[in-house]
N, C-alpha and C positions, 0 to 999 in steps of 0.2 A: 198298723200303726194307725188309728184313726186321728186325723188332723181335727185339733180341738181350737187353736188360737187362729187368728186371722194370717198372721207369719206363716204357720203349718198348712194351713189350706192355699196359700197363694204358693207355697213349694209343691205340694203335691199335683196342685194343678199344672205346674210347669213342668213337672216331670213328665208328664204324659206329652209333651210339647217338643221335647228333645229328639234331635234327627237320630235314628239308628245308627251304629256302628258300619262304616263305610269298607267297601270291598278293600280299598288303601291300607285302611288301620289294621284288617285283619291280616293281610299279606304281610305288615310289617311285624305284627305278634307272632307268625308263624316262624318268620326268618329270622327274628331277634330272641324271642323268649328261649327258644328251646337248644340244647346242643344237638347238632346234626352227626350222625352216626353213618358209618360204612361198614360190609362185613367183607370179610378176606377168605376165601376158601383154602384147603391145602395145595393146592395148583399154582396159588398166586392171582384166582380172578377175584376182582373187587366187584363190590356190588355196592351202588349209593341208595342209601335207603330213603334221600330225600325226593330223586327224581327218576329212579330206577336204571342209571345208565351202568354197562357192565364194562369192566377194562383190565388189562393185565398189568400187573406191578411187582416186579422180582424182588423189590426191595420190602424190608420188615419196618415199616414205619408204623407208628402208632398214631400220627395225624397225616393227613394229606387234603389233596384240592381236589374235586371231581373236575374231571376234564369237561364234561356236559354243562354242569349249571354253576361252575366255577365255586362252589361252596366250599367252606372249610369244613373237614370231617374227621370225627375220631373216631377211633377202630371200638367197634362194640365185640368184645370178648366174651361172650356168654352163650348157653345152650337155650335159652328161651326163645319161642317160636312167636311169640307176641308180646307187645309191650304196650301200654298205655302212659304216655306222658301228660302231667297237667301243671298248668302257669297260670299265673295272674297276670294281665295287665291292665294298667289305667288309662284313661282316656280326660283330659282336662279341658273343660269348655268353661263358656260363661253363658248364664242366661239371666237377662235383666242386669240388676246390679249384683247378682250370686254368683260365686265361681263354683263350677261343678265338677266333682272329681267321682267318675262313675269307674267302678272294678269289675271285669269279664274275666273268666276264668276260660281258659283254651285246652281243649284234649287234643290230643293228636294220638291215634292208634296205629300202631306200626304192626306189620305182618312179615316177619322176617322168617325166611325161609333157607 
């Protein structure tokens, strides 16, 4: 979009002065936007796809909590080797008298072995 009016020019110039997404906002997006999974093999070994921790669990549960990172996990019961999950999150800030809503797409590739 080419800014034509004075208001549009002010908004385009202001968009260049906005702060980039902080590391805390990125961590929040990865933690809260996605469903976190774990894999279980036939022997009962569980593998957290979030932190990579491995533990033994005799029970056949669909949901559990990782003992290492404390994340609530859901059983990934598929044969896929890789997966890419995409979600959107928004950051609401103010600039001068304007309320700015910025949308970002977050990708998380998983290598499931």
